[in-house]
N, C-alpha and C positions, 0 to 999 in steps of 0.2 A: 723537689721543685715540681710544680705542675703548671702547664700552660695550655691554652686552647687557641685555635684559629677562629676568629669571629668575623662574620659578614653582617654587620648590623646586629640583630638579635638572633642570628643563626650560628650555631656551632658547626664548624666544618671539620670533616675528617681530612687531615692534610693529604692523604693519598688521592683525594678527588682531583687535586690539582697537580699531581705528577710527582709527589715526593716519594722516593723509593724506600722500601722497607724490606730488609732481608729476613724473611720468615718462610721456612719450608715445612712448618708443622701445623696439621689441620686440628680443628677442635676435637676434643675427646669427650664423647657423650658418656655420662655416668648412669642415667636412668631417665625414665619418663614418669610423669604424674598425671593420672586420669582423674578428672573431677566431675561427678554428676552435676550438671547445671541446667536441669530442667525438673520441674516439680514431678516426683515419682521416679526419676531416673536412677538407675543403679549400675555399679561396676562390680562384676563378679558377685552379684546378688546383695550388695550393701550399698547404702546411700552415703558412702564416705569415700574420700580420696584414696586412690590406690597407687602405690609406688611400684613401677614396673621395671624389672632389671633388663638390661640389654647386653647382647653378647657381640663382640667384634668378629666379623667374618673376614676382614682384610687382615693381612699378616705384616702389620706395621711395626709391632713391638711397642715398648713402653713410650712414655711422653718425650724422653730425651732423644728418640730416634727421628730423623727427618722423615716426614711422610705427608705429602700434599693432599692425599685423599684417603679417607677412612670410611668403612661401611660397617653398619651395625644392624642387628635385628633382634626382635624379641623372640624368646624360645617357647613361650606358652601362649595359647590363644586366650584372649580376654573377652569375657562375656559381658555385653553391654545391653542395657535397655534404656531407651530415651537418649536425649542428647548429652554429650560429654564435652568437657573443656580439656585442653592439653597444656601441660608445662613441660619444658625440657631442662634437664639439669646437665650441664656440661662444663669442661674445663678447657680454657684456651691457654696453652703453654707459653704463648708468645705475647699476647696482648695484655697490657697493664690496665687499660681503661677500655670501656665499650667503644669509644669513638675511634680507638686505634686497633682494637681487637676484632670483635665480631662485626661484620659488615651488614649481613642480611640473614633473614630466616624465611623459608617458604614451606608451607604445609599443603599437601594435596590429599584428597580422598578419592579413590578410584579414578586417579589421573585427572581430577578436576581441582584446580587451585581454590582453596577456601581461605587462605591467610598468607600475608606477606608483610614483612617489615624491613626497613632499611635504616642503617645508622650513618649513611653518608652525610645526612643533614639532620640535626635535631634542633627543635625550636628552644632557645635558651630562656628559661623562665626564672632560674634561681630557686626553684622549689623542688618537688619531689615527683614531677610528672613522669620521669623516666620509669618510675615504679609500675606504670601501666605496661611497660615493655619487659622489664627485667629488674632483678636485683643482683648486686654483684658484691664480691669480697676478694680483695687481692690476697694471695698467699705469699708468705715469706719465701723468698727464693725465686720469684717470678711467676707470671701467669695469674689468671683471674678465673674464679668459679662464678657460674651464672646460673640463675633460675629464670628462665625466659618464658613469659606468658605467650602461647600461641592462640590467643583469643583477643578480640578487640572490644574493650569496655565502652568506647566512645566512638562508634562508626562514623566516618566522614569528617571528623574534627581534627585529625592529624594527617598532614601530607605524607608522612613516612609510614602510614599504615593502610593496608588494603585487606578487606574481609568480606565474606559472604555469610550471613547469619551469625555475625560476631566471630566467625572462625570455629563455631561449634561443630563437632563431629556428629554425623547422623548414625543412628543405630541401624544395622542391617536387619533384614527380615529374620524372624526366628529360624535359627540354625543356618542362616545364611552368612556370608563373609563380606568383609570390606577391607581394602588395603589402604593404609595411610603411610605417606612418605614425608619425612622431614628432612629439609636441606638446609644445612648450615654452611655459611661461607665467611671467612674472616677478611680483614681488609687487604691482605696480600693475595687473595684468590684461592687459598687452600679450602678444601670442602670436605664436609662429613655428611653421610646419608644415613638415615635411620628408617627401617621398614617396620611397621606395626600392623599386625593382623587383628582385627576385630571380628567377633562372632555374635550374632544376634542371640540374645537369651532365649531359651525355649519358651513357648507360649505359657507353660506352667508358672514361669516367673513373670507374670503380668506386672504392670506398673503398680507399684505400692501406693496405697493412699496415706501419705504421710502428712500430718498437719503441719500447717505453716509455722505455728508456734515452736514446735519441736525443732524446725529447721533454723530458727532464729530470725525469721523474717515473716512479714505478713502484708498484704495490700493495705492501702489507706481506706479505712472503713468510713461509712457515712457518719457514724457516731462521732469519730474523731474529727471529721471535717466540720461538723456543727459545733463542737467544743472549741476547736482552734479559730473559728470565725470570730469568737468573742473573747478569746484568751490570748493575751500578747506573750505568755510565757511558753507557748507550744506552737509548732508550725512545721511546714515541710520545706526542705532545701532540695534543689535539683541542679544538674549542670546547666549552666547559662543563667542561673537565677541567684540573686542575693537575698538572704534571709536574715532578718534582725529580730531577735527575741529579747524580751526584758524580764528580769526576775519578778516574782510577785511583789517584793517590797521596792521594786524600781531602783534598786541599787546597782545591780549587775546587768551589763548588756552583752549579748552574744551575736556575733556577726559571722555568717557563713558565706564566703565569696562565691562568685559564679563559677570559679575553676577549682573549687575545693572537692567536689564530689563527682562520682562516676555514675551515680544513679540516685533515685528518690530516697530521701531519709527523713524521718520524723523525728524532731528534737523536741524535748520537754525540759524545762528548768523547774526544779522543786527546791524548796528550802526547808530547814528545820533548825531547831535551837540546840542540837546535840553539842556537847562539849568535848571536842577532841583533846587528847593529851598534847598540850601546847608547851609544856615545860616553862621556860621563861619568856615565852611569847604571849603577848596580850591579844585576845581575840577582839576584833572590831566589827565583825559581821556575823550573819547567820552562816551556816554551812549550806552551800549551793551544790546541788547534784544535777549534773547534765547527763541526761539519758537519751539514747537514740536507737532507731530500729530501721533496718533496711526495708523498703517497700517494694523494690523491683526483683523480679525472679532471678535474673542473671547475677546481679551483684549479691542478692540474698543467698543463692545457692553456692556461690564461690566463697564468699567471706562470712557467711552464717551470721553469728552474733557480732562479729567485728565490723566497725565502720571504717572504710578505707578512705583516708583523707589525703588528697594530693597537695593541697596548699593549706597551711595552718589556719585554724579557726581563731578568730580574734575575740578576746574578752576585754571589755572596758568596765572600769569602776571610777565613779567620780565622788568628789567631796572628801578627799583623803588628805593627809599631811604627807609632806615629802618623806620618802623612804618607808612608808607603809607598804606592806607586801601582800601580793596574792600567792597563796600556797596551794599546792595540789596534795590532797589526801589519798593515799593508795589504800588498796583493800586491807593491807596489814596495819594501817593507821600512821604510817610514816608520812612525814611532811617534807615536801620539796618546793623550794621557791620558784615561782614562774616569772614574776615581774615586780618592779617596785614603783611607787608613785613618784612622779615629778610634776611640779607646778600644780599640785592638787589633782592630777589625772593619772590613771594607770592603764596601760595597754599591754595585755598578755597574749602570746601566741601559743596555742596548744594543738597537739595532734592526738591526745587521748581524752576521752570523755569520762571523767571521774568526778570526784567531789572536790570542791574549792572553798577556801576561806580566806578572808583578809585578816592579817595579823600585824601587830607592831612589835618589832624587835627591841627590847629594852636591855638586853644583856650584852656587855662588851666582849670582844674576843679575849681569849686567854693566851698568854705566851708561857709555854712550859719551861721547866728548867733546862738550860742548854749547857751541855759539857763543854770542856775546853776544845775548840776546833783548831784545825791545822791546815795549812796551805804552804805551797813552795814559793820562794821568792819570785816576785813578778807575776804570779798567777792569781786571779781573782779568788776570794774566799767564798766558798759555797755555804750558804745558810738555808737549810732545808725547811720546806713548808710544814714538815711533820712536828716542828716545835710550836706551831700555831694552831689554835682550835677555836671554833665559833659555832654555837648551837643553831643560830637563826639564819641570818641572810648570808653568812659566810664571809671569810676574810677578804677584804678588798686588796688584792695583791699589789695595786698601784699606790697604796697609802703608806708604805714603810717609811718611817723616819729613823735615821741612824746617825749616831755620833760615835767617833772613835777617839778616845782620850780627850773628850771634851770638845772636839772639833766636828763640824758637819761633814758627812761623808755621803757617797752616792752608791746605791745598789741597784742592779737591774734584774727584773723578774726574767727568769729563763724556764719556760714551760717544759722544754726538753729534759731539763735536770731537776724539775720539780722543786725549784728553790730560787733564791736570790744569789746573785753574784756581786759581792762587794768589790768595787774596782777603783774607786777614787776617794781621796787623792793618792798619787802614786806612792808617796812616803809611807803609807800605812801597809804596803806590800813588800817592804824591805824587811830583812831579817830582824826579828825582834818579838817582844810580848806586848799585846795591846789589849785594852779593854773597850768594849762597844757597848752602847745603850740604844735600845730599840723600842719602837712603839708602832703599833698598827691600828687601823680602823676597820669595822665591818661595813657592809654596803648600806646599813641603816645610819651610818654616821657615828656609831658608838666607839669610843677610843679605849684601847686596852691600857693597862698600867704599864709603866716602863719596866724593862727587864735588862739586865746587864749580864754580859758573858765575856770570857777571855778567849782570845785566839792567838795562836803562834804562827809566825812566818819563819820557815826554816830554809 
């Protein structure tokens, strides 16, 4: 069970209002990641991210030992040229979620603060805006691992972030040194410090002249501006701006919201008549390819060819019949459903920019042969989903119809057990042998053939 304290649209850390939490273990820093984030910048002579190992100089022991303060340092000097961005990879042994685990992070360079963030309050958007700050994954057995961005993608737009020059680290003079300190504090006040020493690359390692195209980003050219002015299938989206594009055949519409991006991105919709392997699915449209390129230096250097999307991009298709579906085509050619038409309209929310096609699912689900199932008296019978298959839109788990010995029965979908629990009427769970007949539908409304099986209650 997960719950949050809300004040309007603001998520509150309960400790902000005096809730006590017994926690005497500081975050454990695992490594640092340095990213060149300026044209021509390098780390140890390369224009690629570098993972930097850290060594603990405090004598706290492993994560099971109580220790409210840990200190770390890097063992090797890092040669940098140009501006770099920093990520911190750490493990909080006590915090299960960021709002109850890590409270703040502060970064200073040569004793001057350049970045700070706080989790005491976070704007609740229901999207993925926390990815500007961190990504997290809970570990079995407690605790959470974080990759925390010590840079600010949207300066001034978040009350919980403060930065100077996006939080980028400056390069020292050639052969000079600069000290960087990272301070992590969890919600209970436990603290970890990391000291990082940067050394300016020798003058012989001057800024490299690396073409924008090789870095996966490039500024918005005048030629592109002129083309986009008369082409509704191409344009630029930016933070705070809504962009609407229409495919060349005017069938598909793409909308990028004002909170979807962290920098300028040029989008282009193209289409072709290639015939993907659709199996029993009928193709109803051209294949639409959505391509994009970062235009700004910071987002381009950090994400390269990847487009970082905070809020899903919307795709609209009109003039469809109910249950016609929009499918994503992966690089390998696999098809994945995105959304289905209702009342002649289709709205899909996507976070990946690939190829898309509209298909009609004409094939019904298949119910495989079911062996004799068993359950104990008084306990629901488990009917696993592995006995069902559907190539297209997928089995609609809420569509199951079941009869037991010719009488209507009830089954409830249980995602934790990956199957249905047959539980009513009560007399079918008494000791005996029963015959059940089932039928399901897919999300396109196609119905399977009926299938019977036997189950025993012991």
